[in-house]
ROGULUM-698609 format. One record per residue (C-alpha): residue in one letter; chain; x negated, y, z negated. Coordinates in steps of 0.05 Angstrom, whole numbers, plus 32768, in hexadecimal, padded with zeros to 4 digits. Example, Ala and Ser with C-alpha at 12.3 -4.5 7.8 and 13.67 -1.06 7.14 Angstrom:
REM ROGULUM-698609
{A, A, {7F0A, 7FA6, 7F64}}
{S, A, {7EEF, 7FEB, 7F71}}
***
This chain:
REM ROGULUM-698609
{M, A, {7CAE, 7D0C, 8276}}
{A, A, {7C6A, 7CFD, 8296}}
{S, A, {7C39, 7D37, 828E}}
{V, A, {7C03, 7D47, 82C1}}
{N, A, {7BBA, 7D55, 82B1}}
{E, A, {7BBF, 7DA0, 82BC}}
{H, A, {7B74, 7DA8, 82C2}}
{Y, A, {7B7C, 7D8E, 8309}}
{L, A, {7BA7, 7DCB, 8318}}
{K, A, {7B6B, 7DF8, 830C}}
{L, A, {7B47, 7DDA, 8348}}
{S, A, {7B43, 7E00, 838A}}
{A, A, {7B73, 7DE8, 83BF}}
{G, A, {7B44, 7DB8, 83E0}}
{Y, A, {7B01, 7D98, 83D5}}
{L, A, {7ACD, 7DB8, 8403}}
{F, A, {7AC4, 7D80, 8435}}
{P, A, {7B0E, 7D70, 8440}}
{E, A, {7B17, 7DBB, 844C}}
{I, A, {7AE1, 7DB9, 8481}}
{A, A, {7B03, 7D7E, 84A2}}
{R, A, {7B45, 7DA3, 84A1}}
{R, A, {7B27, 7DDF, 84C4}}
{V, A, {7B05, 7DB3, 84F8}}
{Q, A, {7B47, 7D91, 8506}}
{A, A, {7B6A, 7DD4, 850D}}
{F, A, {7B35, 7DE9, 8540}}
{L, A, {7B3D, 7DA9, 8568}}
{A, A, {7B89, 7DB0, 8567}}
{E, A, {7B7E, 7DF5, 8587}}
{C, A, {7B46, 7DDF, 85B6}}
{P, A, {7B4E, 7D93, 85C2}}
{Q, A, {7B1F, 7D97, 85FE}}
{F, A, {7AE5, 7D9A, 85CD}}
{S, A, {7AF8, 7D5B, 85A6}}
{N, A, {7ABD, 7D34, 85C3}}
{E, A, {7A8B, 7D6C, 85BA}}
{I, A, {7A8D, 7D75, 856F}}
{I, A, {7A4C, 7D66, 854A}}
{R, A, {7A53, 7D61, 84FF}}
{C, A, {7A1B, 7D7C, 84D4}}
{G, A, {7A47, 7D8C, 8499}}
{I, A, {7A53, 7D54, 8468}}
{G, A, {7A12, 7D2F, 8457}}
{D, A, {7A27, 7CEC, 8474}}
{V, A, {79F3, 7CBF, 8493}}
{T, A, {79F8, 7CA8, 84DB}}
{E, A, {79C2, 7C74, 84E6}}
{P, A, {79CD, 7C29, 84DD}}
{L, A, {79C1, 7C07, 849A}}
{P, A, {797C, 7BEA, 848E}}
{R, A, {797A, 7BA3, 84A9}}
{A, A, {7960, 7B89, 8466}}
{A, A, {799F, 7BA1, 8443}}
{V, A, {79CC, 7B85, 847A}}
{E, A, {79AD, 7B40, 8477}}
{A, A, {79B0, 7B3F, 842B}}
{M, A, {79F9, 7B52, 842A}}
{K, A, {7A09, 7B1D, 845F}}
{S, A, {79E4, 7AE9, 8436}}
{A, A, {7A08, 7AFF, 83F6}}
{T, A, {7A4C, 7AFB, 8419}}
{E, A, {7A3B, 7AB5, 8430}}
{E, A, {7A2C, 7AA2, 83E8}}
{L, A, {7A72, 7AB5, 83D6}}
{A, A, {7A8D, 7A84, 8409}}
{H, A, {7A73, 7A47, 83E2}}
{R, A, {7A89, 7A2E, 839E}}
{A, A, {7A42, 7A21, 8386}}
{S, A, {7A2B, 7A68, 8392}}
{F, A, {7A6D, 7A8D, 838A}}
{K, A, {7A6C, 7ACC, 835D}}
{G, A, {7AA8, 7AE9, 833A}}
{Y, A, {7AA6, 7B24, 830B}}
{G, A, {7A60, 7B3F, 8302}}
{P, A, {7A44, 7B69, 82CA}}
{G, A, {7A65, 7BAE, 82C8}}
{T, A, {7A20, 7BCF, 82C6}}
{G, A, {7A01, 7BA6, 82FE}}
{Y, A, {79DF, 7B62, 8306}}
{E, A, {79A1, 7B5D, 82DB}}
{D, A, {7971, 7B4B, 8312}}
{V, A, {798A, 7B85, 833D}}
{R, A, {7980, 7BB5, 8303}}
{R, A, {793A, 7B98, 82F9}}
{T, A, {7929, 7BA3, 8342}}
{I, A, {793F, 7BEB, 8340}}
{A, A, {791C, 7BFB, 82FE}}
{E, A, {78DC, 7BDC, 8318}}
{G, A, {78E0, 7BF8, 835F}}
{D, A, {78F3, 7C40, 834F}}
{F, A, {78D3, 7C4B, 830B}}
{R, A, {78A4, 7C18, 82EC}}
{S, A, {787C, 7C12, 832D}}
{R, A, {7871, 7C5D, 8327}}
{G, A, {785B, 7C59, 82DE}}
{L, A, {789E, 7C6F, 82C1}}
{S, A, {78BC, 7C4B, 8286}}
{V, A, {7903, 7C36, 8299}}
{A, A, {7921, 7BF5, 827E}}
{D, A, {794C, 7BC8, 82A9}}
{D, A, {798A, 7BD4, 827E}}
{E, A, {7981, 7C1F, 8284}}
{I, A, {7998, 7C18, 82CC}}
{F, A, {79E4, 7C1B, 82D7}}
{L, A, {79FC, 7C0A, 831D}}
{S, A, {7A3A, 7C2D, 833A}}
{D, A, {7A5C, 7C3C, 837B}}
{G, A, {7A33, 7C7C, 8383}}
{S, A, {7A17, 7CB6, 835D}}
{K, A, {7A50, 7CE5, 836E}}
{G, A, {7A7F, 7CC2, 833E}}
{D, A, {7A49, 7CBA, 8309}}
{C, A, {7A3C, 7D05, 8306}}
{S, A, {7A84, 7D0E, 82F0}}
{S, A, {7A8E, 7CCE, 82C8}}
{I, A, {7A54, 7CDE, 829A}}
{M, A, {7A7F, 7D15, 827C}}
{E, A, {7AAA, 7CE0, 825B}}
{L, A, {7A73, 7CDA, 8226}}
{F, A, {7A75, 7D23, 8212}}
{S, A, {7AA4, 7D51, 81ED}}
{H, A, {7AC7, 7D8F, 820A}}
{S, A, {7A9E, 7DBC, 81DD}}
{N, A, {7A5E, 7DB8, 8205}}
{R, A, {7A42, 7DF4, 8229}}
{I, A, {7A37, 7DDC, 8270}}
{A, A, {7A05, 7DFC, 82A0}}
{I, A, {7A0F, 7DF5, 82EC}}
{T, A, {79E2, 7E0F, 8323}}
{D, A, {7A01, 7E3F, 8356}}
{P, A, {7A04, 7E2B, 838E}}
{V, A, {7A14, 7DE3, 8378}}
{Y, A, {7A2E, 7DA1, 8391}}
{P, A, {7A79, 7DAB, 8386}}
{A, A, {7A86, 7D67, 8365}}
{Y, A, {7A61, 7D7E, 8326}}
{V, A, {7A90, 7DB9, 831C}}
{D, A, {7AD1, 7D96, 8331}}
{G, A, {7AC3, 7D5B, 8304}}
{N, A, {7ABC, 7D88, 82C8}}
{V, A, {7AFB, 7DAD, 82DA}}
{M, A, {7B21, 7D6B, 82DE}}
{F, A, {7B06, 7D56, 8299}}
{G, A, {7B1E, 7D98, 827B}}
{N, A, {7AD8, 7DB3, 826D}}
{T, A, {7AE6, 7DF7, 828D}}
{G, A, {7B18, 7E2F, 828A}}
{G, A, {7B3C, 7E48, 82C7}}
{P, A, {7B1E, 7E63, 8307}}
{F, A, {7B09, 7EAC, 8308}}
{D, A, {7B09, 7EDE, 8340}}
{G, A, {7AD0, 7ED6, 8370}}
{G, A, {7AC9, 7E8B, 8364}}
{G, A, {7AB3, 7E60, 832A}}
{Y, A, {7AD3, 7E4A, 82E9}}
{E, A, {7AD4, 7E68, 82A3}}
{G, A, {7AAE, 7E40, 8270}}
{L, A, {7A74, 7E2C, 829E}}
{V, A, {7A2F, 7E4B, 829A}}
{Y, A, {7A19, 7E5A, 82E2}}
{L, A, {79CF, 7E59, 82F3}}
{P, A, {79C4, 7E84, 8331}}
{C, A, {7999, 7E65, 8368}}
{T, A, {7988, 7E9E, 8397}}
{E, A, {7956, 7EB0, 83CC}}
{A, A, {7933, 7EDB, 8397}}
{N, A, {7924, 7E9E, 836A}}
{G, A, {7918, 7E6D, 83A3}}
{F, A, {795C, 7E4D, 8397}}
{L, A, {7941, 7E2F, 8357}}
{A, A, {796B, 7E38, 8318}}
{Q, A, {794A, 7E5E, 82E0}}
{I, A, {794E, 7E45, 8298}}
{P, A, {7986, 7E6B, 8274}}
{C, A, {7976, 7E99, 823A}}
{A, A, {79AE, 7E7E, 820F}}
{P, A, {79B4, 7E35, 81FA}}
{V, A, {79DF, 7E05, 8223}}
{D, A, {79EF, 7DBC, 8215}}
{L, A, {79F7, 7D9A, 8258}}
{I, A, {79D1, 7DAD, 8297}}
{Y, A, {79DC, 7D95, 82DE}}
{L, A, {799D, 7D96, 830A}}
{C, A, {7997, 7D7A, 8350}}
{S, A, {7953, 7D70, 8371}}
{P, A, {794C, 7D71, 83AC}}
{S, A, {7986, 7DA0, 83A9}}
{N, A, {79C8, 7D96, 83CB}}
{P, A, {79D5, 7DC7, 83EC}}
{T, A, {7995, 7DF1, 83F0}}
{G, A, {7961, 7DBA, 83FC}}
{T, A, {7932, 7DD6, 83C7}}
{V, A, {790A, 7DA9, 8398}}
{I, A, {78FB, 7DBA, 8350}}
{P, A, {78B0, 7DBE, 8346}}
{R, A, {7890, 7D94, 830F}}
{E, A, {787F, 7DD0, 82E1}}
{Q, A, {78C6, 7DEB, 82E5}}
{L, A, {78E5, 7DA7, 82D8}}
{A, A, {78B7, 7D9F, 829C}}
{A, A, {78D1, 7DE2, 8283}}
{W, A, {7919, 7DC9, 8289}}
{V, A, {7908, 7D8B, 8261}}
{A, A, {78E7, 7DB5, 822B}}
{Y, A, {7924, 7DE2, 8229}}
{A, A, {7953, 7DA6, 8224}}
{R, A, {792B, 7D87, 81EB}}
{K, A, {7928, 7DC9, 81C6}}
{H, A, {7973, 7DD3, 81C8}}
{R, A, {7986, 7D89, 81C4}}
{A, A, {79A6, 7D90, 8209}}
{I, A, {79AD, 7D5B, 823E}}
{I, A, {799A, 7D62, 8288}}
{F, A, {79C4, 7D3E, 82BC}}
{Y, A, {798F, 7D35, 82F3}}
{D, A, {79AA, 7D25, 8338}}
{A, A, {7972, 7D05, 8360}}
{A, A, {799E, 7CEB, 8399}}
{Y, A, {796D, 7D06, 83CD}}
{E, A, {792B, 7CF4, 83AA}}
{A, A, {7916, 7CC6, 83E3}}
{Y, A, {790D, 7D04, 840F}}
{I, A, {78D7, 7D22, 83E3}}
{Q, A, {7896, 7D18, 8409}}
{D, A, {786A, 7D49, 83E3}}
{P, A, {7847, 7D20, 83AC}}
{S, A, {7842, 7D5D, 837F}}
{L, A, {788D, 7D61, 8378}}
{P, A, {78B1, 7D34, 8346}}
{R, A, {78E1, 7D00, 8361}}
{S, A, {78FD, 7CEF, 831C}}
{I, A, {7908, 7D18, 82DE}}
{F, A, {78E9, 7CDE, 82B7}}
{E, A, {78A6, 7CF2, 82D4}}
{I, A, {78A9, 7D2A, 82A0}}
{E, A, {7894, 7D19, 825A}}
{G, A, {78CD, 7D1C, 8229}}
{A, A, {7904, 7D14, 825E}}
{R, A, {791B, 7CD2, 8242}}
{E, A, {7934, 7CF8, 8205}}
{C, A, {795D, 7D2B, 822C}}
{A, A, {7970, 7D13, 8272}}
{V, A, {799E, 7CE5, 829A}}
{E, A, {798A, 7CD9, 82E3}}
{F, A, {79BA, 7CC9, 831C}}
{R, A, {79A1, 7CA4, 835A}}
{S, A, {79C2, 7C8F, 839B}}
{F, A, {79B5, 7C5F, 83D4}}
{S, A, {79E2, 7C88, 8402}}
{K, A, {79AD, 7CB5, 8420}}
{S, A, {7970, 7C87, 841A}}
{G, A, {798F, 7C45, 842E}}
{G, A, {79C9, 7C60, 8457}}
{F, A, {79FD, 7C47, 8425}}
{T, A, {7A30, 7C7F, 842C}}
{G, A, {7A63, 7C4C, 8444}}
{V, A, {7A49, 7C11, 841C}}
{R, A, {7A4A, 7C37, 83D9}}
{C, A, {7A14, 7C29, 83A6}}
{G, A, {79EC, 7C54, 8376}}
{Y, A, {79D5, 7C53, 832E}}
{T, A, {79CB, 7C7C, 82F0}}
{V, A, {798F, 7C79, 82C2}}
{L, A, {79A2, 7C84, 8279}}
{P, A, {7969, 7C7A, 8248}}
{K, A, {7975, 7C58, 8206}}
{S, A, {7951, 7C91, 81E4}}
{L, A, {7985, 7CC4, 81FC}}
{C, A, {79B4, 7CDE, 81C6}}
{A, A, {79EC, 7D10, 81BA}}
{W, A, {7A0A, 7D28, 8179}}
{T, A, {7A4D, 7D26, 8156}}
{D, A, {7A6C, 7D66, 813B}}
{G, A, {7A53, 7D50, 80F7}}
{G, A, {7A0B, 7D4C, 8110}}
{Q, A, {7A04, 7D01, 8116}}
{Q, A, {79D5, 7CEA, 814E}}
{I, A, {79F7, 7CBA, 817E}}
{P, A, {79D1, 7C90, 81B2}}
{L, A, {79F4, 7C96, 81F5}}
{H, A, {79DC, 7C55, 8215}}
{P, A, {7A0E, 7C29, 81EE}}
{L, A, {7A46, 7C59, 81FF}}
{W, A, {7A36, 7C5A, 8249}}
{T, A, {7A31, 7C0E, 8248}}
{R, A, {7A75, 7C0A, 8226}}
{R, A, {7A92, 7C3A, 8258}}
{W, A, {7A7C, 7C10, 8293}}
{N, A, {7A93, 7BCE, 8275}}
{T, A, {7AD7, 7BED, 8268}}
{R, A, {7AE1, 7C11, 82A9}}
{S, A, {7ABF, 7BE6, 82DD}}
{N, A, {7AB2, 7B9F, 82F2}}
{G, A, {7A74, 7BB6, 8317}}
{V, A, {7A5D, 7BC3, 835D}}
{S, A, {7A6C, 7B8A, 838D}}
{Y, A, {7A3B, 7B51, 838E}}
{A, A, {7A2B, 7B58, 83D9}}
{V, A, {7A1E, 7BA3, 83D2}}
{Q, A, {79EF, 7B99, 8397}}
{R, A, {79C7, 7B66, 83C0}}
{G, A, {79C4, 7B98, 83F9}}
{A, A, {79AA, 7BCE, 83CA}}
{Q, A, {7977, 7B9E, 83AC}}
{A, A, {795D, 7B8D, 83F2}}
{L, A, {7949, 7BD6, 83FD}}
{Y, A, {790F, 7BC8, 83CD}}
{S, A, {78F4, 7B8E, 83F6}}
{V, A, {78B7, 7B9A, 8423}}
{D, A, {78E4, 7B9F, 8461}}
{G, A, {7918, 7BC7, 843B}}
{K, A, {78E7, 7BFC, 8423}}
{R, A, {78CB, 7C03, 8469}}
{Q, A, {7910, 7C0B, 8487}}
{V, A, {7925, 7C3E, 8453}}
{A, A, {78E6, 7C66, 8461}}
{E, A, {78F7, 7C65, 84AC}}
{L, A, {793E, 7C7F, 849D}}
{V, A, {7923, 7CB7, 8470}}
{S, A, {78EF, 7CCA, 84A4}}
{H, A, {7925, 7CCE, 84DA}}
{Y, A, {7950, 7CFE, 84B2}}
{L, A, {7915, 7D27, 849B}}
{E, A, {7900, 7D32, 84E3}}
{N, A, {7947, 7D47, 84F2}}
{A, A, {7942, 7D79, 84B9}}
{R, A, {7901, 7D95, 84D4}}
{L, A, {791F, 7D9F, 8519}}
{L, A, {795C, 7DC2, 84FC}}
{H, A, {7933, 7DEF, 84CF}}
{E, A, {7904, 7E02, 8508}}
{G, A, {793F, 7E0F, 8536}}
{C, A, {795F, 7E3E, 8504}}
{V, A, {791E, 7E64, 84FA}}
{R, A, {7914, 7E6B, 8546}}
{K, A, {7959, 7E88, 8549}}
{G, A, {7944, 7EBC, 8517}}
{L, A, {796B, 7EA0, 84DC}}
{A, A, {794C, 7E9B, 8497}}
{A, A, {794C, 7E52, 8482}}
{W, A, {7937, 7E28, 8447}}
{G, A, {7934, 7DDD, 8439}}
{G, A, {7928, 7DAB, 846F}}
{T, A, {78E7, 7D96, 844D}}
{N, A, {78EB, 7D60, 8417}}
{A, A, {7937, 7D63, 8421}}
{P, A, {796A, 7D53, 8457}}
{Y, A, {798F, 7D96, 8454}}
{V, A, {797F, 7DDA, 8473}}
{W, A, {799A, 7E17, 844E}}
{V, A, {79A4, 7E52, 847D}}
{R, A, {79B4, 7E9B, 8471}}
{V, A, {79F0, 7EB1, 8499}}
{P, A, {79E4, 7EEC, 84C8}}
{A, A, {7A0C, 7F2D, 84C1}}
{P, A, {7A46, 7F3B, 84C5}}
{F, A, {7A5D, 7EF4, 84B5}}
{D, A, {7A6D, 7ED5, 8472}}
{S, A, {7A61, 7E8A, 846B}}
{W, A, {7AA7, 7E72, 847E}}
{A, A, {7AA9, 7EA2, 84B9}}
{Y, A, {7A66, 7E89, 84D2}}
{F, A, {7A7E, 7E41, 84CA}}
{E, A, {7AB9, 7E52, 84F7}}
{H, A, {7A8B, 7E78, 8528}}
{I, A, {7A5B, 7E3E, 8530}}
{L, A, {7A95, 7E0C, 8536}}
{R, A, {7AB5, 7E34, 856E}}
{E, A, {7A76, 7E4A, 8593}}
{A, A, {7A4A, 7E0C, 858B}}
{R, A, {7A7C, 7DD5, 8577}}
{V, A, {7A4F, 7DC7, 853B}}
{V, A, {7A6A, 7DBB, 84F5}}
{V, A, {7A3F, 7DD6, 84BB}}
{T, A, {7A51, 7DE2, 8472}}
{P, A, {7A61, 7E29, 845B}}
{G, A, {7A37, 7E3C, 841E}}
{A, A, {7A73, 7E5B, 83FB}}
{G, A, {7A8D, 7E15, 83F0}}
{F, A, {7A52, 7E08, 83C1}}
{G, A, {7A61, 7E44, 8394}}
{R, A, {7A5D, 7E8F, 8391}}
{R, A, {7A12, 7E92, 839D}}
{G, A, {7A1C, 7E67, 83DB}}
{E, A, {7A41, 7E9F, 83FE}}
{G, A, {7A18, 7EBA, 8438}}
{F, A, {79F9, 7E76, 8449}}
{I, A, {7A09, 7E36, 846E}}
{R, A, {79EE, 7DF0, 8463}}
{I, A, {79DA, 7DC5, 849E}}
{S, A, {79D4, 7D7A, 8493}}
{A, A, {799C, 7D53, 84B5}}
{F, A, {79C5, 7D12, 84B1}}
{N, A, {79D0, 7D05, 84FB}}
{S, A, {79B3, 7CE4, 8538}}
{R, A, {7975, 7D04, 8557}}
{A, A, {799A, 7D12, 8597}}
{N, A, {79D0, 7D38, 8572}}
{V, A, {799E, 7D61, 854A}}
{V, A, {7979, 7D75, 8589}}
{E, A, {79BB, 7D89, 85A7}}
{V, A, {79D0, 7DB0, 8569}}
{V, A, {798F, 7DD8, 856C}}
{R, A, {799B, 7DE7, 85B5}}
{R, A, {79E3, 7DFD, 85A8}}
{L, A, {79D2, 7E28, 856C}}
{A, A, {799D, 7E4D, 8595}}
{S, A, {79D4, 7E64, 85C4}}
{V, A, {7A04, 7E7D, 858E}}
{Q, A, {7A07, 7EC9, 858C}}
***
């Protein structure tokens, strides 16, 4: 008899974004006349064309595969060496940060890496999650069996929730009790807040004191324009002994459909056996990738590498600038409407307090019906997300201008 992984049965009925899609489809089935009027500001999916430098690099790489002399078969599971070198140099060493080429591990995106990293750790770890939080962090741990069952009001037994509220500026406070694994995201998905340097340094000090490890999701670091704010946890002294960093080309290079990201795992990062033996994690992560993957496709890696060229960097900056301007327009539009709003600066998301008497799913439905605009209900990000919605700036300028106009008319 085949037995199922019963941890999956703990999950809520549907992942947040498929549930949003289901509700939108239900609305359109009821009101098909609005099918061409829907503007989607829910899921954080990019809309603008790929940078031309990446397109040309992928075309050239594909042409290489058409000739015996330049054909490539299986590549390294962790990424081609020269691509890893380009990333380490472009994102870290050029900024004075010590990251070696082989500390870069390419993947099909940071979403999977944030869950896959748990393969290196035992079920005995105390895991801290911000609330609200990107749902993949929680669901991945549920699937791996690192939690108990769901409890009333949302959340799972066995996780340590770090409240991110209006009172603390939506920045998680360091817990009083020790934890072992900590998920941090900066700029935050969903709130758009960025962890200041002093506070990030305090997290690193806490992790080192308690021999904990920080999983630092920097998928949106390209949107940080304020030079006083850290774009990498490795800007903080001591982070190489206590942190893993996840990066993505999805929101900087528009690779949501192309799929490429990477993880930085320092060779100095260790965990411990139950008997107290210190174990370097770099060889384990390398072994994991070489067992489970034959690597990101050759053409995609060349496209990602091209984002670091002179033209590529300029084109990425133009994309980021486009979405940041969208975020500014959305934030200002919400404020003019009298809604309290956060984010939209140094981040592509706007976090908005829902007006009374709505809860977040009710306001999602209200905006969908009255404005034909899709947003994300904050309750989908955790208990502390209730009472808020997230608006994504990933859209065309014309659509964002129209969204602001429609939202202004919603009662």
